[in-house]
C-alpha positions in Angstrom: 0.0 0.0 0.0 1.4 3.4 -1.0 1.4 6.5 1.2 -1.2 8.0 -1.2 -3.5 5.0 -0.6 -3.0 5.3 3.2 -3.9 9.0 3.1 -6.9 8.5 0.9 -8.1 5.7 3.1 -7.7 7.9 6.2 -9.7 10.7 4.5 -12.5 8.2 3.5 -12.7 6.8 7.1 -12.8 10.2 8.7 -15.8 11.2 6.6 -18.0 8.3 7.6 -20.7 9.6 9.8 -20.6 8.5 13.4 -24.3 9.3 14.1 -27.0 9.4 11.5 -29.6 11.4 13.3 -29.5 14.7 11.4 -26.7 16.4 13.4 -24.1 18.3 11.6 -21.7 16.2 9.5 -18.7 18.0 11.1 -19.7 18.8 14.7 -16.3 19.9 15.9 -14.7 23.3 15.2 -10.9 23.7 15.1 -9.3 27.1 15.4 -5.6 28.0 15.1 -3.5 31.1 14.9 -1.8 31.3 11.5 0.8 33.5 9.8 -0.3 36.5 7.8 -1.5 35.4 4.3 -2.6 31.9 5.4 -6.3 32.6 4.6 -5.4 33.8 1.1 -3.1 30.8 0.6 -5.9 28.4 1.6 -8.4 30.2 -0.6 -6.0 29.9 -3.6 -5.3 26.2 -3.0 -9.0 25.5 -2.6 -9.7 27.2 -5.9 -7.0 25.1 -7.6 -8.7 21.9 -6.3 -12.2 23.2 -7.0 -13.4 22.9 -3.4 -14.3 25.1 -0.5 -11.8 26.6 1.9 -13.2 24.5 4.8 -13.0 21.2 2.7 -9.4 22.0 1.7 -8.4 22.5 5.3 -10.1 19.3 6.4 -8.5 17.2 3.8 -5.0 18.8 4.3 -5.2 18.1 8.1 -6.3 14.5 7.5 -3.4 14.0 5.0 -0.9 15.4 7.5 -2.3 13.3 10.4 -2.2 10.2 8.3 1.4 10.9 7.3 2.3 11.2 11.0 0.6 7.8 11.7 -2.6 9.2 13.2 -6.0 8.3 11.8 -9.4 9.5 12.6 -11.8 6.5 12.1 -15.5 7.0 12.8 -14.8 9.7 15.4 -12.0 7.7 17.1 -8.3 8.3 17.0 -6.1 5.4 15.9 -2.3 5.7 16.2 -0.2 3.6 14.0 1.7 1.0 16.0 -0.9 1.0 18.7 0.8 3.6 20.9 
């Protein structure tokens, strides 16, 4: 399995709903301080990928987490190697 396959798998797993009762699909908000220009950079990258800013950030975070060995699976955190 390639790194790309692992990252795509992590994104797919994270997007499976944990509760199907009409609640928001993404119930948690994440905030972070960022360097000047980050919002414009995210907007530019999202336009390139033909997606929203929020979706771009979600996918980018999931890719980085997967590359670090951390996966979000149906709302639960899995760490590669079982740590």
